[in-house]
gemmi code that builds the backbone of each chain (N, CA, C; Angstrom):
import gemmi

chains = {
    "A": [
        ("MET", (34.383, -19.070, -7.189), (33.727, -17.831, -9.133), (32.721, -17.201, -8.153)),
        ("ASP", (32.570, -16.414, -8.225), (30.946, -15.471, -7.761), (30.245, -15.448, -8.704)),
        ("ILE", (28.744, -16.282, -8.699), (27.909, -15.811, -9.841), (26.561, -15.393, -8.759)),
        ("GLN", (26.407, -14.247, -10.309), (25.122, -14.008, -9.504), (23.518, -14.503, -10.055)),
        ("VAL", (22.485, -14.599, -9.340), (21.476, -15.309, -10.570), (20.293, -13.586, -10.089)),
        ("THR", (19.684, -13.933, -11.191), (18.255, -13.103, -11.180), (17.433, -13.323, -12.121)),
        ("GLN", (15.936, -13.280, -11.789), (15.265, -13.486, -12.180), (13.860, -12.445, -12.852)),
        ("THR", (13.644, -12.687, -14.164), (13.267, -11.698, -14.563), (12.289, -12.267, -15.730)),
        ("GLY", (11.004, -12.122, -15.285), (10.280, -12.815, -16.058), (10.390, -13.985, -15.857)),
        ("GLY", (10.231, -14.734, -16.820), (10.429, -16.517, -16.775), (11.654, -16.447, -16.639)),
        ("VAL", (12.575, -16.027, -17.038), (13.662, -15.957, -18.091), (14.607, -15.917, -16.426)),
        ("THR", (15.772, -16.992, -16.140), (16.721, -16.985, -14.960), (18.320, -16.454, -15.781)),
        ("LEU", (18.573, -15.196, -15.462), (19.812, -14.201, -15.670), (20.565, -15.112, -14.562)),
        ("VAL", (22.075, -15.624, -15.293), (23.305, -16.070, -14.376), (24.097, -15.010, -14.882)),
        ("VAL", (24.913, -14.497, -13.991), (25.822, -13.722, -14.009), (27.450, -14.234, -13.245)),
        ("PRO", (28.569, -15.077, -13.709), (29.601, -15.504, -13.171), (30.877, -14.535, -13.470)),
        ("GLN", (31.301, -13.819, -12.365), (32.486, -13.685, -11.807), (33.931, -14.453, -11.647)),
        ("GLY", (34.774, -14.246, -13.283), (35.809, -14.754, -13.271), (36.220, -15.745, -13.862)),
        ("ASP", (37.252, -16.689, -13.830), (37.417, -17.776, -15.053), (36.686, -19.020, -14.795)),
        ("LEU", (36.285, -19.655, -15.249), (35.843, -20.743, -15.859), (36.782, -22.162, -16.267)),
        ("ASP", (37.491, -22.181, -15.149), (38.095, -23.660, -15.559), (37.652, -25.225, -14.644)),
        ("MET", (38.148, -25.977, -14.627), (38.587, -27.138, -14.072), (37.856, -27.066, -12.583)),
        ("GLY", (38.884, -25.674, -11.998), (38.258, -25.142, -11.047), (37.582, -25.085, -9.805)),
        ("THR", (36.613, -23.951, -11.459), (35.189, -23.106, -11.109), (34.082, -24.113, -11.701)),
        ("ALA", (34.197, -24.741, -13.154), (33.473, -25.915, -13.745), (32.446, -26.592, -13.092)),
        ("ASP", (32.898, -27.384, -11.868), (31.815, -28.376, -11.490), (30.809, -27.684, -10.404)),
        ("HIS", (31.493, -26.575, -9.602), (30.836, -25.239, -9.453), (29.172, -24.410, -9.835)),
        ("VAL", (29.678, -24.399, -11.484), (29.014, -23.701, -12.286), (27.614, -24.817, -12.976)),
        ("LYS", (28.266, -25.753, -13.162), (27.381, -26.942, -13.391), (26.073, -27.679, -12.187)),
        ("ARG", (26.768, -27.303, -11.262), (25.979, -28.268, -9.983), (24.626, -26.735, -9.742)),
        ("MET", (25.589, -25.304, -9.989), (24.580, -24.722, -9.637), (23.135, -24.170, -10.864)),
        ("LEU", (23.398, -24.764, -12.039), (22.875, -24.873, -13.255), (21.579, -25.940, -13.426)),
        ("THR", (22.129, -27.120, -12.763), (21.542, -27.991, -12.241), (20.520, -28.257, -11.318)),
        ("GLU", (20.949, -27.296, -10.392), (20.111, -26.961, -8.751), (18.824, -26.245, -9.804)),
        ("LEU", (19.099, -25.564, -10.776), (18.393, -24.347, -11.447), (16.849, -25.043, -12.118)),
        ("ILE", (18.125, -25.593, -12.951), (16.712, -26.017, -14.215), (15.956, -27.310, -13.831)),
        ("GLU", (16.472, -27.830, -11.983), (15.954, -28.966, -11.230), (14.531, -28.293, -10.711)),
        ("LYS", (15.196, -26.731, -10.253), (13.772, -26.501, -9.687), (12.507, -26.143, -10.938)),
        ("GLY", (13.133, -25.886, -11.645), (11.568, -25.670, -12.509), (12.659, -24.826, -13.958)),
        ("GLN", (14.043, -23.442, -13.379), (13.557, -22.600, -14.319), (15.112, -23.037, -14.997)),
        ("SER", (14.578, -23.049, -16.596), (15.264, -23.618, -17.293), (15.411, -23.384, -18.578)),
        ("LYS", (14.610, -21.616, -18.614), (14.886, -20.822, -19.311), (15.892, -19.846, -18.777)),
        ("LEU", (17.736, -19.753, -19.521), (18.644, -19.800, -19.057), (19.449, -18.937, -19.254)),
        ("VAL", (19.580, -17.994, -19.395), (20.678, -16.384, -20.216), (21.723, -16.410, -19.175)),
        ("MET", (23.048, -16.786, -19.804), (24.000, -17.031, -18.639), (25.047, -15.840, -19.527)),
        ("ASP", (25.371, -14.444, -18.799), (25.709, -13.469, -19.472), (27.725, -13.489, -18.681)),
        ("LEU", (28.211, -14.101, -20.001), (29.535, -14.563, -19.574), (30.847, -12.744, -19.529)),
        ("THR", (30.004, -11.658, -19.495), (30.667, -10.680, -19.469), (32.052, -10.244, -18.327)),
        ("GLY", (31.500, -10.533, -17.535), (32.598, -11.556, -16.103), (33.822, -12.124, -16.307)),
        ("VAL", (34.644, -13.148, -17.746), (34.203, -14.048, -17.480), (35.333, -14.367, -18.846)),
        ("SER", (36.693, -13.828, -18.807), (37.620, -13.702, -19.636), (38.677, -14.731, -19.910)),
        ("TYR", (38.189, -16.175, -19.132), (38.768, -17.440, -19.299), (37.855, -18.231, -19.338)),
        ("ILE", (38.241, -19.231, -20.348), (37.475, -20.346, -20.199), (38.125, -21.663, -20.382)),
        ("ASP", (38.190, -22.682, -20.097), (38.412, -23.846, -21.039), (37.523, -25.315, -21.281)),
        ("SER", (38.261, -26.461, -21.565), (37.281, -27.177, -22.069), (36.356, -27.698, -21.092)),
        ("SER", (36.720, -27.880, -19.854), (35.839, -28.379, -18.672), (35.229, -27.105, -17.988)),
        ("GLY", (35.258, -25.972, -18.451), (33.954, -25.128, -18.576), (32.973, -24.782, -19.366)),
        ("LEU", (33.709, -25.258, -21.422), (32.868, -25.567, -22.356), (32.157, -27.076, -21.496)),
        ("GLY", (32.528, -28.248, -20.982), (31.625, -28.896, -20.749), (30.718, -28.724, -19.934)),
        ("ALA", (30.872, -27.941, -18.946), (29.863, -27.482, -18.103), (28.725, -26.697, -18.185)),
        ("LEU", (29.130, -25.797, -19.434), (27.698, -25.316, -20.073), (27.048, -26.049, -20.853)),
        ("VAL", (28.194, -26.711, -21.952), (27.311, -28.131, -22.636), (26.373, -28.851, -22.105)),
        ("ALA", (27.217, -29.571, -21.203), (26.001, -30.690, -20.150), (24.435, -29.780, -19.342)),
        ("ALA", (24.826, -28.396, -19.290), (23.648, -27.976, -18.217), (22.613, -27.244, -20.040)),
        ("MET", (23.204, -27.252, -20.943), (22.225, -26.795, -22.171), (21.500, -28.153, -22.325)),
        ("LYS", (22.539, -29.299, -22.388), (21.506, -30.549, -22.948), (20.376, -30.984, -22.152)),
        ("GLN", (20.534, -30.359, -20.575), (19.305, -30.673, -19.644), (18.093, -29.937, -19.584)),
        ("ALA", (18.630, -28.147, -20.263), (17.468, -27.650, -20.045), (17.130, -28.177, -21.121)),
        ("ARG", (17.820, -28.125, -22.480), (16.797, -28.342, -23.648), (16.037, -29.455, -23.277)),
        ("ALA", (16.882, -30.811, -22.426), (15.405, -31.822, -22.526), (14.096, -31.586, -22.100)),
        ("VAL", (13.869, -30.596, -21.194), (13.072, -29.961, -20.460), (12.114, -28.597, -20.980)),
        ("GLY", (12.441, -28.394, -22.079), (11.614, -27.686, -22.567), (12.393, -26.360, -22.481)),
        ("GLY", (13.512, -26.213, -22.144), (14.217, -25.019, -21.896), (15.280, -24.705, -22.575)),
        ("ASN", (16.259, -23.861, -22.037), (17.180, -23.446, -22.804), (18.457, -22.987, -22.498)),
        ("LEU", (19.900, -22.838, -22.206), (20.816, -21.995, -21.930), (21.449, -21.267, -23.106)),
        ("LYS", (20.799, -19.825, -22.716), (21.812, -19.059, -23.577), (22.446, -18.159, -22.995)),
        ("LEU", (23.797, -17.773, -24.515), (24.780, -16.858, -23.718), (24.762, -16.010, -24.681)),
        ("CYS", (25.559, -14.631, -23.339), (25.782, -13.512, -24.502), (26.723, -12.969, -23.628)),
        ("GLY", (27.554, -11.405, -24.454), (28.666, -11.199, -23.048), (29.492, -11.582, -23.733)),
        ("LEU", (29.962, -12.580, -24.767), (31.315, -13.333, -24.932), (32.812, -12.364, -24.874)),
        ("GLN", (33.582, -12.961, -24.566), (34.914, -11.490, -24.296), (35.638, -11.879, -25.902)),
        ("ASP", (36.244, -11.388, -26.395), (36.675, -11.882, -27.962), (37.672, -13.375, -27.968)),
        ("ASP", (38.777, -13.357, -26.421), (39.279, -15.006, -26.133), (38.768, -15.905, -26.109)),
        ("VAL", (37.107, -15.458, -25.476), (36.253, -16.834, -25.088), (35.400, -17.222, -25.695)),
        ("ARG", (34.699, -16.242, -27.183), (34.532, -16.337, -28.001), (35.142, -17.228, -28.886)),
        ("SER", (36.779, -16.709, -29.548), (37.549, -17.634, -30.165), (37.772, -18.943, -29.819)),
        ("ILE", (37.606, -19.401, -28.853), (36.982, -20.705, -28.153), (36.178, -22.023, -28.354)),
        ("PHE", (35.357, -20.674, -28.255), (33.380, -21.405, -28.690), (33.596, -21.913, -30.213)),
        ("GLU", (34.117, -21.045, -31.349), (34.162, -21.020, -32.419), (35.020, -22.221, -32.743)),
        ("MET", (36.032, -22.003, -32.095), (37.229, -23.114, -32.429), (37.095, -24.807, -31.758)),
        ("THR", (36.011, -24.883, -31.315), (35.208, -26.074, -30.688), (33.403, -25.946, -31.647)),
        ("ARG", (33.470, -24.949, -32.095), (32.156, -24.845, -33.220), (31.176, -25.320, -31.966)),
        ("LEU", (31.090, -24.847, -30.775), (30.060, -24.476, -30.219), (29.343, -23.914, -30.370)),
        ("ILE", (29.803, -22.230, -30.886), (29.351, -21.555, -31.489), (28.066, -21.687, -32.130)),
        ("LYS", (28.045, -22.373, -32.753), (27.110, -23.044, -33.744), (25.882, -23.858, -33.335)),
        ("VAL", (26.349, -24.504, -32.556), (25.091, -24.895, -32.013), (24.595, -24.520, -30.441)),
        ("MET", (25.326, -23.917, -30.160), (25.055, -22.651, -28.695), (24.029, -21.858, -29.063)),
        ("ALA", (22.862, -21.047, -28.794), (22.090, -19.752, -28.898), (23.241, -18.533, -28.041)),
        ("VAL", (23.999, -18.154, -29.018), (25.137, -17.085, -28.656), (24.288, -15.878, -29.086)),
        ("HIS", (24.393, -14.775, -28.109), (24.155, -13.297, -28.680), (24.396, -12.282, -28.162)),
        ("SER", (24.561, -11.643, -28.469), (25.435, -10.596, -28.496), (25.681, -9.423, -26.824)),
        ("ASP", (24.628, -9.530, -27.028), (24.130, -8.741, -25.584), (22.732, -9.422, -24.216)),
        ("ARG", (22.899, -8.755, -23.244), (22.058, -9.263, -22.114), (20.838, -8.834, -22.941)),
        ("GLN", (20.343, -8.256, -23.315), (19.135, -7.356, -23.591), (18.365, -8.720, -24.806)),
        ("GLU", (19.318, -8.906, -26.190), (19.201, -9.841, -27.082), (18.719, -10.720, -26.087)),
        ("ALA", (19.582, -11.453, -25.721), (19.682, -12.962, -24.921), (17.689, -12.931, -24.298)),
        ("VAL", (17.885, -12.480, -23.401), (16.284, -12.349, -22.797), (15.592, -11.643, -23.393)),
        ("SER", (15.192, -11.316, -24.245), (14.133, -11.077, -24.799), (13.507, -11.768, -26.344)),
        ("SER", (15.019, -12.809, -26.842), (15.197, -13.708, -27.778), (14.016, -14.458, -26.739)),
        ("TRP", (13.582, -14.847, -25.579), (12.872, -15.899, -24.870), (11.715, -15.936, -25.184)),
    ],
    "B": [
        ("MET", (69.515, -19.351, -25.090), (68.143, -19.350, -24.069), (67.443, -19.824, -23.257)),
        ("THR", (66.976, -18.815, -22.880), (67.079, -18.193, -21.318), (65.314, -19.496, -21.246)),
        ("THR", (65.495, -20.007, -19.646), (64.591, -20.690, -19.253), (63.460, -20.454, -17.824)),
        ("ASP", (62.650, -20.780, -17.992), (62.099, -20.125, -16.768), (61.275, -20.893, -15.834)),
        ("THR", (61.060, -21.833, -14.725), (60.003, -22.818, -14.421), (59.392, -22.498, -13.641)),
        ("LEU", (58.210, -22.936, -13.480), (57.053, -22.983, -12.063), (56.973, -24.341, -11.618)),
        ("VAL", (57.060, -24.777, -10.671), (56.328, -25.777, -10.168), (55.705, -25.845, -9.293)),
        ("ILE", (54.409, -26.568, -9.579), (53.113, -26.647, -9.279), (52.531, -27.467, -8.508)),
        ("THR", (51.211, -27.662, -7.944), (51.123, -28.971, -7.445), (49.706, -29.616, -8.036)),
        ("SER", (49.433, -30.252, -7.920), (48.000, -31.156, -8.708), (46.809, -30.865, -8.079)),
        ("GLU", (46.750, -29.961, -8.237), (45.321, -29.297, -7.567), (44.483, -27.844, -8.387)),
        ("SER", (43.405, -27.920, -8.720), (43.222, -26.888, -9.528), (43.066, -25.496, -9.257)),
        ("ARG", (43.263, -24.934, -7.939), (42.973, -23.957, -7.668), (44.610, -23.511, -7.970)),
        ("GLN", (45.606, -24.654, -8.533), (47.001, -23.744, -8.843), (47.273, -23.509, -10.685)),
        ("LEU", (45.320, -23.145, -11.014), (45.738, -23.420, -12.692), (45.735, -21.421, -12.496)),
        ("ALA", (44.851, -21.141, -11.633), (45.029, -19.702, -11.745), (46.538, -18.753, -11.435)),
        ("ARG", (46.593, -19.485, -10.608), (48.760, -19.274, -10.587), (49.413, -19.334, -11.439)),
        ("LEU", (49.671, -20.980, -12.328), (50.050, -20.774, -13.393), (49.814, -19.949, -14.569)),
        ("ARG", (48.181, -19.532, -14.784), (48.237, -18.359, -16.450), (49.179, -17.142, -15.566)),
        ("ALA", (48.708, -16.644, -14.735), (49.427, -15.358, -13.787), (51.121, -15.413, -14.227)),
        ("TRP", (51.552, -17.013, -13.573), (52.825, -16.658, -13.995), (53.769, -16.641, -15.513)),
        ("LEU", (52.212, -17.494, -16.304), (52.779, -17.228, -18.034), (52.406, -16.058, -17.831)),
        ("GLY", (51.208, -15.199, -18.398), (51.274, -14.562, -18.641), (52.548, -13.600, -18.248)),
        ("GLU", (53.283, -13.225, -17.158), (54.490, -12.695, -17.009), (55.368, -12.801, -17.387)),
        ("GLN", (55.925, -14.476, -18.152), (56.411, -14.594, -18.353), (56.571, -14.340, -20.007)),
        ("LEU", (54.997, -14.997, -20.718), (55.158, -14.603, -21.914), (55.309, -13.503, -22.163)),
        ("ALA", (55.022, -12.405, -21.674), (55.232, -10.761, -21.565), (56.586, -10.300, -21.570)),
        ("ARG", (57.165, -10.690, -20.642), (58.705, -10.366, -20.591), (59.140, -10.832, -21.923)),
        ("ARG", (59.091, -11.657, -22.760), (59.368, -12.702, -23.722), (59.080, -11.568, -24.972)),
        ("GLY", (58.081, -10.331, -24.592), (57.647, -9.654, -26.160), (56.586, -10.087, -26.977)),
        ("VAL", (55.865, -11.216, -25.795), (54.421, -12.129, -26.251), (52.731, -11.136, -26.331)),
        ("ASP", (52.401, -11.216, -27.684), (51.350, -10.233, -27.602), (50.810, -10.980, -27.262)),
        ("ALA", (49.232, -9.729, -26.503), (48.532, -9.795, -25.190), (47.407, -10.773, -25.471)),
        ("HIS", (47.125, -11.000, -26.808), (46.273, -12.460, -27.907), (46.936, -14.098, -27.917)),
        ("THR", (48.032, -13.820, -27.640), (48.965, -15.133, -27.604), (48.992, -15.554, -26.254)),
        ("GLN", (49.426, -14.313, -25.360), (49.231, -14.707, -23.971), (48.372, -15.563, -24.128)),
        ("SER", (46.943, -15.278, -24.131), (45.952, -15.836, -24.047), (45.758, -17.582, -24.180)),
        ("GLU", (45.836, -17.372, -25.877), (45.898, -18.315, -26.524), (46.814, -19.761, -25.629)),
        ("LEU", (48.152, -18.914, -25.345), (49.231, -19.585, -24.468), (48.580, -20.475, -23.406)),
        ("GLN", (48.084, -19.554, -23.072), (47.083, -19.959, -21.506), (46.006, -20.560, -21.327)),
        ("VAL", (45.969, -20.644, -22.127), (43.984, -21.861, -23.133), (45.157, -23.265, -22.489)),
        ("ALA", (45.790, -23.037, -23.951), (46.751, -24.533, -23.995), (47.954, -25.054, -22.704)),
        ("VAL", (48.551, -24.314, -22.391), (49.312, -24.697, -20.867), (48.076, -25.124, -20.096)),
        ("GLY", (47.240, -24.903, -19.592), (45.996, -24.896, -18.869), (45.216, -26.060, -19.303)),
        ("GLU", (45.070, -26.308, -20.263), (44.546, -27.951, -20.472), (45.318, -28.524, -20.639)),
        ("LEU", (47.190, -28.443, -20.588), (47.648, -29.563, -20.718), (48.382, -30.429, -18.994)),
        ("THR", (47.991, -28.942, -18.516), (48.192, -29.413, -16.572), (46.938, -29.454, -16.426)),
        ("THR", (45.468, -29.210, -16.864), (44.656, -30.089, -16.267), (44.828, -31.543, -16.537)),
        ("ASN", (44.530, -31.539, -17.904), (45.244, -33.042, -17.867), (45.990, -33.792, -17.309)),
        ("SER", (46.905, -33.542, -16.752), (48.197, -33.911, -16.152), (47.343, -33.867, -14.361)),
        ("ILE", (46.556, -33.077, -14.188), (46.546, -33.305, -12.760), (44.520, -34.531, -12.551)),
        ("LYS", (43.911, -34.830, -14.058), (43.029, -35.303, -13.792), (42.929, -36.505, -14.046)),
        ("HIS", (44.131, -37.331, -15.526), (44.429, -37.939, -15.923), (45.857, -38.736, -15.251)),
        ("ALA", (46.708, -37.537, -15.588), (48.259, -38.711, -14.745), (48.194, -38.913, -13.776)),
        ("TYR", (47.848, -38.266, -12.734), (47.375, -38.508, -11.405), (46.720, -38.747, -11.151)),
        ("GLY", (45.311, -38.787, -11.397), (43.670, -39.471, -11.027), (42.931, -38.280, -10.614)),
        ("GLY", (43.321, -37.286, -10.392), (42.751, -36.092, -9.655), (43.869, -36.234, -7.699)),
        ("ARG", (44.637, -36.989, -7.713), (45.488, -36.664, -6.306), (46.392, -36.014, -6.758)),
        ("ALA", (45.760, -34.522, -5.415), (45.715, -33.620, -4.832), (47.890, -34.405, -4.704)),
        ("GLY", (48.715, -32.973, -4.651), (49.917, -32.753, -4.034), (51.366, -33.016, -4.827)),
        ("GLN", (50.739, -33.362, -6.494), (51.979, -34.522, -7.324), (52.478, -33.630, -7.971)),
        ("PRO", (53.765, -33.270, -8.320), (54.328, -31.840, -9.122), (54.146, -32.101, -10.415)),
        ("ILE", (54.291, -30.840, -10.955), (53.768, -30.541, -12.354), (54.752, -29.315, -12.187)),
        ("HIS", (55.967, -29.689, -13.746), (56.756, -28.189, -13.848), (56.087, -27.756, -15.157)),
        ("ILE", (56.255, -26.821, -15.386), (56.103, -25.729, -16.479), (56.848, -25.045, -16.273)),
        ("SER", (58.056, -25.009, -18.214), (58.821, -23.884, -18.029), (58.748, -23.610, -19.025)),
        ("VAL", (58.962, -22.272, -19.574), (59.548, -21.185, -21.224), (60.329, -20.591, -20.914)),
        ("ALA", (60.402, -21.421, -22.468), (62.376, -21.175, -22.519), (62.421, -20.179, -24.230)),
        ("SER", (62.836, -19.048, -23.991), (62.861, -17.693, -25.288), (64.224, -18.616, -26.613)),
        ("ARG", (63.486, -18.539, -27.920), (64.574, -18.603, -28.433), (64.567, -17.236, -29.449)),
        ("ASP", (65.419, -17.568, -30.867), (65.236, -16.315, -32.003), (63.507, -16.596, -32.307)),
        ("ASP", (62.653, -17.622, -32.319), (62.235, -17.350, -33.486), (60.611, -17.698, -32.934)),
        ("GLY", (60.489, -17.656, -31.499), (59.801, -17.575, -30.781), (59.161, -18.391, -29.237)),
        ("VAL", (58.480, -18.894, -28.849), (58.841, -19.962, -27.407), (58.268, -21.663, -27.149)),
        ("VAL", (59.422, -21.756, -26.589), (58.972, -23.137, -26.401), (58.529, -23.885, -24.919)),
        ("ILE", (57.415, -24.357, -25.087), (56.730, -24.300, -23.520), (56.599, -26.119, -23.200)),
        ("HIS", (57.167, -26.362, -22.125), (57.235, -27.939, -21.205), (56.300, -28.047, -20.450)),
        ("VAL", (55.177, -29.020, -20.236), (54.792, -29.635, -19.414), (54.790, -30.806, -18.756)),
        ("GLU", (55.521, -30.724, -17.603), (56.008, -32.031, -17.243), (55.235, -32.741, -16.126)),
        ("ASP", (54.286, -34.124, -16.257), (53.834, -34.449, -14.759), (54.838, -36.145, -14.791)),
        ("PHE", (54.498, -36.769, -13.924), (55.313, -37.538, -13.205), (54.730, -39.166, -13.008)),
        ("GLY", (52.821, -38.982, -13.239), (52.263, -39.917, -12.906), (52.279, -41.006, -14.118)),
        ("ARG", (51.078, -41.114, -14.605), (50.656, -41.927, -15.433), (50.756, -41.182, -17.090)),
        ("PRO", (51.486, -42.943, -17.602), (51.785, -41.539, -18.811), (50.683, -41.430, -19.786)),
        ("PHE", (50.650, -40.271, -20.782), (49.471, -40.186, -21.573), (49.625, -41.603, -22.416)),
        ("ASP", (48.596, -41.868, -23.083), (48.917, -42.768, -23.769), (47.483, -42.618, -25.303)),
        ("PRO", (48.709, -42.600, -26.471), (48.110, -42.060, -27.421), (47.161, -42.493, -28.072)),
        ("ARG", (46.984, -44.180, -27.839), (46.018, -44.726, -28.566), (44.439, -45.311, -27.542)),
        ("GLY", (44.557, -44.638, -26.533), (43.105, -44.428, -26.496), (42.366, -42.548, -26.550)),
        ("TYR", (43.517, -41.711, -27.130), (43.144, -40.956, -27.452), (42.114, -40.680, -29.093)),
        ("ARG", (41.295, -40.205, -29.159), (40.066, -39.795, -30.825), (40.139, -38.605, -30.785)),
        ("GLN", (40.425, -38.300, -31.130), (39.646, -36.951, -32.004), (38.083, -36.607, -31.986)),
        ("PRO", (37.763, -35.536, -31.506), (36.802, -35.291, -30.906), (35.822, -34.488, -32.446)),
        ("ASP", (34.470, -35.794, -32.080), (33.555, -34.611, -33.587), (33.263, -33.747, -32.904)),
        ("LEU", (33.759, -32.649, -33.687), (33.110, -31.351, -33.539), (31.658, -31.062, -33.341)),
        ("ASN", (31.010, -32.342, -34.499), (29.221, -31.990, -34.458), (28.868, -32.543, -33.900)),
        ("GLU", (29.165, -33.142, -32.629), (28.562, -33.495, -31.787), (28.543, -32.616, -30.135)),
        ("MET", (27.420, -32.587, -29.589), (27.924, -31.487, -28.156), (28.983, -32.246, -27.305)),
        ("ASN", (30.172, -31.928, -27.376), (30.775, -32.883, -26.277), (31.197, -31.775, -25.171)),
        ("GLU", (30.805, -32.882, -24.335), (30.872, -32.695, -22.611), (32.373, -32.485, -22.539)),
        ("SER", (33.460, -33.928, -22.679), (34.281, -33.823, -22.776), (35.162, -34.341, -23.771)),
        ("GLY", (36.691, -34.041, -24.046), (37.830, -34.644, -24.792), (38.139, -34.038, -25.524)),
        ("VAL", (38.015, -32.550, -25.475), (38.484, -31.483, -26.902), (39.367, -30.921, -26.433)),
        ("GLY", (40.116, -31.523, -24.978), (40.990, -30.471, -24.326), (42.333, -30.605, -25.459)),
        ("LEU", (42.638, -31.512, -25.770), (43.989, -31.652, -26.687), (43.502, -31.307, -27.564)),
        ("TYR", (42.832, -31.018, -28.198), (42.071, -30.658, -29.790), (42.793, -28.471, -29.738)),
        ("ILE", (42.065, -28.500, -28.009), (41.967, -27.054, -28.215), (43.940, -26.927, -28.055)),
        ("VAL", (44.646, -27.667, -27.643), (45.943, -27.215, -27.662), (46.486, -27.475, -28.779)),
        ("LYS", (45.811, -28.103, -29.364), (46.869, -28.457, -31.146), (46.262, -27.536, -32.319)),
        ("ARG", (45.361, -27.033, -31.834), (44.751, -25.884, -32.523), (45.356, -24.447, -32.317)),
        ("LEU", (46.338, -24.500, -31.320), (46.202, -23.451, -30.736), (47.933, -23.173, -30.390)),
        ("ALA", (48.281, -24.158, -30.814), (50.028, -24.147, -30.766), (50.931, -24.411, -32.235)),
        ("ASP", (51.890, -24.073, -32.563), (52.038, -24.526, -33.735), (52.923, -25.410, -33.930)),
        ("GLU", (53.398, -25.566, -33.205), (53.724, -27.253, -32.892), (53.917, -28.148, -31.873)),
        ("PHE", (53.052, -29.405, -31.046), (52.551, -29.566, -30.098), (53.842, -31.449, -30.274)),
        ("SER", (53.735, -31.472, -29.658), (54.563, -33.157, -28.843), (54.457, -33.243, -27.739)),
        ("PHE", (54.558, -34.538, -27.327), (54.831, -35.443, -26.382), (55.918, -36.622, -26.101)),
        ("ASP", (56.678, -36.371, -25.502), (57.296, -37.606, -24.825), (57.162, -38.193, -23.394)),
        ("LEU", (57.141, -39.718, -23.914), (56.820, -40.863, -23.227), (57.848, -41.668, -23.004)),
        ("ALA", (59.218, -41.006, -23.675), (60.395, -42.229, -22.841), (60.716, -41.283, -22.171)),
        ("ARG", (60.433, -41.640, -20.394), (60.759, -41.266, -19.685), (60.293, -43.016, -18.502)),
        ("GLU", (60.887, -43.059, -17.392), (60.467, -43.189, -16.095), (59.357, -43.373, -16.322)),
        ("ARG", (58.571, -42.154, -15.665), (57.515, -41.710, -15.105), (56.976, -40.802, -15.961)),
        ("GLY", (55.300, -40.545, -16.395), (54.784, -39.899, -16.683), (55.038, -38.413, -17.650)),
        ("THR", (54.914, -37.489, -18.072), (54.267, -37.194, -19.474), (55.047, -35.866, -19.827)),
        ("ARG", (56.114, -35.314, -21.076), (56.331, -34.339, -20.880), (56.488, -33.972, -22.300)),
        ("TRP", (55.148, -32.793, -22.234), (53.735, -31.947, -23.549), (55.492, -31.262, -23.720)),
        ("THR", (55.361, -30.958, -24.840), (56.166, -29.663, -25.448), (55.394, -28.929, -26.785)),
        ("LEU", (55.212, -27.430, -26.215), (54.030, -27.001, -27.465), (55.811, -25.505, -28.155)),
        ("VAL", (55.215, -25.540, -29.381), (55.895, -24.111, -29.919), (55.007, -23.238, -30.706)),
        ("LYS", (55.274, -21.745, -30.003), (54.687, -20.647, -30.999), (55.610, -19.844, -31.116)),
        ("TYR", (55.767, -19.697, -32.898), (56.645, -19.090, -33.553), (56.104, -17.444, -33.133)),
        ("GLN", (56.841, -16.085, -33.543), (56.626, -15.127, -33.439), (55.738, -14.994, -34.853)),
        ("ARG", (55.337, -13.734, -34.771), (54.608, -13.580, -35.816), (55.580, -13.639, -37.149)),
        ("GLY", (55.260, -14.020, -38.719), (56.261, -14.670, -39.484), (57.201, -15.073, -39.814)),
        ("ALA", (57.407, -16.013, -38.088), (58.708, -16.377, -37.978), (58.486, -18.430, -38.543)),
        ("ARG", (57.386, -19.024, -38.717), (56.947, -19.849, -38.249), (57.445, -20.377, -40.207)),
        ("PRO", (58.387, -21.289, -39.927), (58.661, -22.406, -40.894), (57.413, -22.635, -41.886)),
        ("ASN", (57.881, -22.286, -43.316), (56.446, -22.737, -44.485), (57.372, -24.434, -44.771)),
        ("ARG", (56.327, -25.390, -43.731), (56.695, -26.794, -43.905), (56.094, -27.463, -45.315)),
        ("THR", (55.492, -26.435, -46.115), (54.987, -27.053, -47.577), (56.042, -26.652, -48.675)),
        ("ALA", (57.789, -26.467, -48.166), (58.845, -25.851, -48.984), (59.801, -27.130, -48.844)),
    ],
}
model = gemmi.Model(1)
for chain_id, residues in chains.items():
    chain = gemmi.Chain(chain_id)
    for i, (resn, *xyz) in enumerate(residues, 1):
        res = gemmi.Residue()
        res.name, res.seqid = resn, gemmi.SeqId(i, " ")
        for name, pos in zip(("N", "CA", "C"), xyz):
            atom = gemmi.Atom()
            atom.name, atom.element = name, gemmi.Element(name[0])
            atom.pos, atom.b_iso = gemmi.Position(*pos), 0.0
            res.add_atom(atom)
        chain.add_residue(res)
    model.add_chain(chain)
structure = gemmi.Structure()
structure.add_model(model)
structure.setup_entities()
């Protein structure tokens, strides 16, 4: 999975490209953990380029969100495609995670 | 009833190949794109379950996935030959919690019209899920 990371002000923008499944979830989780440990805990992940997510992918995002919140930050999401959004709705994560419609809204929400 | 089968080995890199194959099989059977996506997630969850739990992460173990057409929809089997699923150890996830794991089978149940497993075998688990064509789902309350 290809992941681009960009710093914009105090916010770190993370843009993965590809499927977020058992094969890529650990990579994403490790990368987010490294950012948080470096002090970059105000995170926005743009999921526009992710057309598939499963429970392993959700688990990675939830773990990172908890870790970021524990140090005063958060993992905010945006750009959810319909099929991805329906998985977040089904598991009710849409209610507990900060989900924004687009990147600009998510970044400016900080 | 036409049945097509894919045999993969128990590595996570096989999941993308499985999704591509399943998408082709379902499209060939006239399943709409949204339902294809749902079934790719459901079958992916079952296969992940086989890799993680039935085989404990051991690579190179067989997993069989088959798709069969029938008049009212499709039937999909996912079969492994590792440690059998233990339903006594399954707990329905509390969705008020922020779960990092344990929601895979819940997702499968939500996405399939019918979902069952067969443990009466020498080894492993055979999962079965059914997805009906739009309007073909039997009325269970009748």
